N, C-alpha and C positions, 0 to 999 in steps of 0.2 A: 533586448532584455531577455535574460535567461528564464526558463520555465521553472516554477517551484513544484515540488513533488511531495505527495503524501504516499508513504509506503505502507501497503496493507499486506498482511501475511499471517500465517498460523504461528502460534507461540512455539510450535515445533522447530521453527526456523529463526527463533528470536536472535541468537548470536549472529547469524548471517545477515539478518535484516539490520541489526544495529551497526554491523561493519559497513554495509552498503550506505546507510544513512551518513555515517562518519565520512566515508569516501566522497559522497556527493557534496557534503558540507565543506570538506577540505578543498573541493574543486570550485567553490563559490556558488554552488547550486543549493538553494534553500530546500532542505529535505526534513520531513518530520514523520514520526510514527504516532500511534495512539499513546505511547508512553512506556515507562518502565514496567517490567513484569518480573516476578520472582517465582521460582518453583515452590517456594515456601508459602506463597500467598494462596489462601483458600478461596475458591470461587464462591461467590454468592450473588444474589440478585442486585444488590446495591453496587458492588464494585464492577460488575459486568455492565450495568446501566451507565455508570460514570465513564467507563472506558469507551463505550459506544458513543456517548454524547461528545466526548473529547475528540474521537475520531471524526465524527460528523463536522464539528467545528473546524478541524484542521483540513478536512477535505474541502470545505467551503473556501478556505484561504489559499488553496493550492490550485495550480493550473492542471496538473496531471495526477491521477491516482495510479500508482504502479503496484501491481499485484505480484508479490514475490511468491511464486507457486511452484516450488521444486517438485518435480515429477507430476505436475498438474494438480496438486492437492490444494484445495481451499476448504476451510471449515465453514460452519454456518455463519459465524460472525463476519468473516471476510466476505462471504457472499452478500451479506447485508450491506457492507461498506461499498462493494462494487455497485450494487443496485442504487444506493444512495448517490454515489458519485455520478453515475449515469443519469439519474433523474435530475441532477443539478446541472447537467450539460458539461460535466468535466470529461476530459479525455481519459479513457481507461486503457492502460497498457499492461500487458502481463509478461513475466519473465519466461514462461513456457505456456504451451497450450493447456488451458484449464480443462480438467476432465469433466466437470459439471457443465453440461451443455447450456443450461439457462444462464449461468454466469459467463461462459465462453461467448455467448451471443452478444454480450455487452462490451466486449473488448475490441478496440479499434486496430490494435497491432500487437505483435509479440516482438519484444526486444530483450536482448541479454542486458545485464547490468552495465556492461561496457558500452553497448549501443545506446542505452538510455542516457548515459552520461553525455555522449556526443549529441544526441537528439535535444537534450535540454539546453545545450550551449548554443544551438542555432538561434541566431538573432533575427 
């Protein structure tokens, strides 16, 4: 059985994360993010709370949390998603070494998107 993936990452990388999610889904790997985001959307406490709760629910349903962290960057929300996934016993994998040491400490391995795709297909 293939592993399912929750992809966490900064909104800075939204387009790349969406493309990765599509690529994994096209390869029959179930992949999700916390949902759509628009630069027109104004941040507020309610929509941030909703997005985080959606992320937690999707992390619960996934085998792997994949942290897309180009140049090692993760924001505060992604750091929370990493901690949540780790606390739930989920495997946490990142695309690059995370610059934030407390988040980096929770990552089991670093895999490129291509390596992740192969890893998730291992039965």
